[in-house]
Short mmCIF file of the C-alpha atoms (twelve columns), coordinates in Angstrom:
data_MODEL
# 
_entry.id   MODEL 
# 
loop_
_atom_site.group_PDB 
_atom_site.id 
_atom_site.type_symbol 
_atom_site.label_atom_id 
_atom_site.label_alt_id 
_atom_site.label_comp_id 
_atom_site.label_asym_id 
_atom_site.label_seq_id 
_atom_site.Cartn_x 
_atom_site.Cartn_y 
_atom_site.Cartn_z 
_atom_site.pdbx_PDB_model_num 
ATOM 1   C CA . UNK A 1   21.849  8.615   7.065   1 
ATOM 2   C CA . UNK A 2   19.478  5.541   6.904   1 
ATOM 3   C CA . UNK A 3   18.660  4.438   3.399   1 
ATOM 4   C CA . UNK A 4   15.064  3.226   3.351   1 
ATOM 5   C CA . UNK A 5   12.421  1.856   0.833   1 
ATOM 6   C CA . UNK A 6   8.659   2.429   1.669   1 
ATOM 7   C CA . UNK A 7   5.441   1.680   -0.112  1 
ATOM 8   C CA . UNK A 8   1.891   3.504   -0.126  1 
ATOM 9   C CA . UNK A 9   -0.713  0.669   -0.388  1 
ATOM 10  C CA . UNK A 10  -4.495  1.424   -0.295  1 
ATOM 11  C CA . UNK A 11  -7.878  -0.052  0.346   1 
ATOM 12  C CA . UNK A 12  -10.709 0.016   -2.190  1 
ATOM 13  C CA . UNK A 13  -11.796 3.399   -0.576  1 
ATOM 14  C CA . UNK A 14  -8.665  4.899   -1.164  1 
ATOM 15  C CA . UNK A 15  -7.366  5.172   2.441   1 
ATOM 16  C CA . UNK A 16  -3.620  4.778   2.953   1 
ATOM 17  C CA . UNK A 17  -2.286  1.912   5.047   1 
ATOM 18  C CA . UNK A 18  0.158   3.123   8.008   1 
ATOM 19  C CA . UNK A 19  1.659   0.946   10.470  1 
ATOM 20  C CA . UNK A 20  3.252   1.611   13.813  1 
ATOM 21  C CA . UNK A 21  6.336   -0.419  14.937  1 
ATOM 22  C CA . UNK A 22  6.532   -1.968  18.371  1 
ATOM 23  C CA . UNK A 23  7.914   0.552   21.070  1 
ATOM 24  C CA . UNK A 24  7.286   3.479   18.971  1 
ATOM 25  C CA . UNK A 25  4.698   6.181   18.641  1 
ATOM 26  C CA . UNK A 26  4.619   7.350   15.021  1 
ATOM 27  C CA . UNK A 27  2.715   5.822   12.046  1 
ATOM 28  C CA . UNK A 28  4.695   5.331   9.050   1 
ATOM 29  C CA . UNK A 29  4.410   3.407   5.686   1 
ATOM 30  C CA . UNK A 30  5.273   -0.154  5.510   1 
ATOM 31  C CA . UNK A 31  9.091   -0.298  4.680   1 
ATOM 32  C CA . UNK A 32  12.397  -0.499  6.144   1 
ATOM 33  C CA . UNK A 33  16.442  -0.238  5.479   1 
ATOM 34  C CA . UNK A 34  17.859  -1.358  2.376   1 
ATOM 35  C CA . UNK A 35  20.161  -3.929  2.587   1 
ATOM 36  C CA . UNK A 36  23.446  -4.005  0.856   1 
ATOM 37  C CA . UNK A 37  23.299  -5.028  -2.795  1 
ATOM 38  C CA . UNK A 38  19.683  -4.840  -2.729  1 
ATOM 39  C CA . UNK A 39  17.673  -2.396  -4.973  1 
ATOM 40  C CA . UNK A 40  14.969  0.017   -3.451  1 
ATOM 41  C CA . UNK A 41  12.090  -1.965  -5.093  1 
ATOM 42  C CA . UNK A 42  13.381  -5.340  -3.847  1 
ATOM 43  C CA . UNK A 43  13.729  -3.877  -0.267  1 
ATOM 44  C CA . UNK A 44  10.509  -2.500  -0.649  1 
ATOM 45  C CA . UNK A 45  8.831   -5.775  -1.487  1 
ATOM 46  C CA . UNK A 46  10.739  -7.722  1.048   1 
ATOM 47  C CA . UNK A 47  9.889   -5.254  3.748   1 
ATOM 48  C CA . UNK A 48  6.051   -5.223  3.083   1 
ATOM 49  C CA . UNK A 49  6.066   -9.000  2.880   1 
ATOM 50  C CA . UNK A 50  7.895   -9.071  6.296   1 
ATOM 51  C CA . UNK A 51  5.940   -6.468  8.196   1 
ATOM 52  C CA . UNK A 52  2.229   -6.906  6.702   1 
ATOM 53  C CA . UNK A 53  2.218   -10.185 4.869   1 
ATOM 54  C CA . UNK A 54  1.710   -8.902  1.158   1 
ATOM 55  C CA . UNK A 55  3.651   -10.212 -1.679  1 
ATOM 56  C CA . UNK A 56  4.369   -7.706  -4.180  1 
ATOM 57  C CA . UNK A 57  6.372   -7.680  -7.315  1 
ATOM 58  C CA . UNK A 58  8.754   -4.957  -7.831  1 
ATOM 59  C CA . UNK A 59  7.207   -4.485  -11.513 1 
ATOM 60  C CA . UNK A 60  3.971   -3.465  -9.851  1 
ATOM 61  C CA . UNK A 61  5.562   -0.353  -8.126  1 
ATOM 62  C CA . UNK A 62  5.677   3.117   -9.202  1 
ATOM 63  C CA . UNK A 63  8.136   5.670   -8.096  1 
ATOM 64  C CA . UNK A 64  6.569   8.330   -6.075  1 
ATOM 65  C CA . UNK A 65  9.867   10.150  -5.136  1 
ATOM 66  C CA . UNK A 66  12.886  10.060  -3.276  1 
ATOM 67  C CA . UNK A 67  13.050  11.998  0.032   1 
ATOM 68  C CA . UNK A 68  15.107  13.302  3.067   1 
ATOM 69  C CA . UNK A 69  13.639  13.442  6.437   1 
ATOM 70  C CA . UNK A 70  14.318  13.250  10.291  1 
ATOM 71  C CA . UNK A 71  14.109  9.498   11.429  1 
ATOM 72  C CA . UNK A 72  11.053  9.080   13.243  1 
ATOM 73  C CA . UNK A 73  12.349  6.516   15.803  1 
ATOM 74  C CA . UNK A 74  16.028  7.722   16.199  1 
ATOM 75  C CA . UNK A 75  16.509  11.274  17.633  1 
ATOM 76  C CA . UNK A 76  19.211  13.032  15.640  1 
ATOM 77  C CA . UNK A 77  19.348  10.799  12.619  1 
ATOM 78  C CA . UNK A 78  18.003  11.166  9.135   1 
ATOM 79  C CA . UNK A 79  16.563  8.788   6.467   1 
ATOM 80  C CA . UNK A 80  16.956  8.881   2.681   1 
ATOM 81  C CA . UNK A 81  13.793  7.250   1.510   1 
ATOM 82  C CA . UNK A 82  12.686  5.563   -1.583  1 
ATOM 83  C CA . UNK A 83  8.935   5.818   -1.743  1 
ATOM 84  C CA . UNK A 84  6.965   3.714   -4.163  1 
ATOM 85  C CA . UNK A 85  3.113   4.366   -5.078  1 
ATOM 86  C CA . UNK A 86  1.318   0.856   -4.873  1 
ATOM 87  C CA . UNK A 87  -2.251  2.248   -6.222  1 
ATOM 88  C CA . UNK A 88  -3.823  -0.785  -7.801  1 
ATOM 89  C CA . UNK A 89  -2.395  -3.211  -5.536  1 
ATOM 90  C CA . UNK A 90  -5.144  -4.635  -3.002  1 
ATOM 91  C CA . UNK A 91  -3.860  -4.129  0.395   1 
ATOM 92  C CA . UNK A 92  -7.141  -4.965  2.176   1 
ATOM 93  C CA . UNK A 93  -5.875  -8.187  3.476   1 
ATOM 94  C CA . UNK A 94  -2.595  -6.702  5.114   1 
ATOM 95  C CA . UNK A 95  -1.978  -7.958  8.695   1 
ATOM 96  C CA . UNK A 96  0.559   -6.660  11.060  1 
ATOM 97  C CA . UNK A 97  3.475   -9.179  11.386  1 
ATOM 98  C CA . UNK A 98  7.228   -8.840  12.695  1 
ATOM 99  C CA . UNK A 99  7.879   -5.667  14.540  1 
ATOM 100 C CA . UNK A 100 4.553   -4.059  13.452  1 
ATOM 101 C CA . UNK A 101 2.350   -3.469  16.571  1 
ATOM 102 C CA . UNK A 102 -0.972  -1.971  14.783  1 
ATOM 103 C CA . UNK A 103 -1.837  -0.662  11.420  1 
ATOM 104 C CA . UNK A 104 -4.265  2.115   10.330  1 
ATOM 105 C CA . UNK A 105 -6.064  3.199   7.231   1 
ATOM 106 C CA . UNK A 106 -5.469  7.026   7.012   1 
ATOM 107 C CA . UNK A 107 -7.949  8.929   4.841   1 
ATOM 108 C CA . UNK A 108 -6.144  11.559  2.704   1 
ATOM 109 C CA . UNK A 109 -9.047  14.072  2.419   1 
ATOM 110 C CA . UNK A 110 -9.205  14.446  6.252   1 
ATOM 111 C CA . UNK A 111 -6.795  15.744  8.929   1 
ATOM 112 C CA . UNK A 112 -4.613  12.705  10.112  1 
ATOM 113 C CA . UNK A 113 -5.988  10.964  13.481  1 
ATOM 114 C CA . UNK A 114 -2.912  9.453   14.447  1 
ATOM 115 C CA . UNK A 115 0.791   10.840  15.054  1 
ATOM 116 C CA . UNK A 116 2.696   10.545  11.787  1 
ATOM 117 C CA . UNK A 117 6.272   10.206  11.023  1 
ATOM 118 C CA . UNK A 118 7.967   13.445  9.357   1 
ATOM 119 C CA . UNK A 119 8.641   11.608  6.152   1 
ATOM 120 C CA . UNK A 120 4.928   10.639  5.859   1 
ATOM 121 C CA . UNK A 121 3.692   14.086  7.173   1 
ATOM 122 C CA . UNK A 122 5.904   16.460  5.190   1 
ATOM 123 C CA . UNK A 123 6.794   14.713  1.906   1 
ATOM 124 C CA . UNK A 124 4.653   11.600  1.186   1 
ATOM 125 C CA . UNK A 125 1.188   12.873  1.720   1 
ATOM 126 C CA . UNK A 126 1.635   16.049  -0.078  1 
ATOM 127 C CA . UNK A 127 3.068   13.939  -2.965  1 
ATOM 128 C CA . UNK A 128 0.249   11.692  -2.990  1 
ATOM 129 C CA . UNK A 129 -2.261  14.648  -2.588  1 
ATOM 130 C CA . UNK A 130 -0.563  16.512  -5.659  1 
ATOM 131 C CA . UNK A 131 -0.749  13.102  -7.614  1 
ATOM 132 C CA . UNK A 132 -3.973  12.025  -7.028  1 
ATOM 133 C CA . UNK A 133 -6.690  11.823  -9.996  1 
ATOM 134 C CA . UNK A 134 -8.677  14.809  -10.368 1 
ATOM 135 C CA . UNK A 135 -12.326 13.777  -9.133  1 
ATOM 136 C CA . UNK A 136 -15.020 13.773  -11.870 1 
ATOM 137 C CA . UNK A 137 -17.770 16.453  -11.665 1 
ATOM 138 C CA . UNK A 138 -21.241 14.862  -11.074 1 
ATOM 139 C CA . UNK A 139 -23.835 15.595  -13.681 1 
ATOM 140 C CA . UNK A 140 -25.964 18.740  -13.271 1 
# 
């Protein structure tokens, strides 16, 4: 089982940033494997910097949850993922780097328009939707 850390980053319209690594089909959160002796928060910040060029502080990340899921890119393997919510961090200037082939802004209020990794589809999006601030009713 791979231990990974990943971060949910949003644009000003509330769309979630997802990335696709070179040679793969599934879109996933920016993140990656936790190195020996590294905390999940530190790993998340390092991976985000390497993959999309955003510098984060571990203090700015709020834990969304810890989830187990099938690995998207390695058949028969699983991941143990520490996922952090980066709401409030401006990710509008994220740019694919390192092993990232492309990025996409995913609207959570619509059906996905790209192929999603199991962690994202089955765990992260439902957790984000359940913790989203309630919309305020307009005046009538």
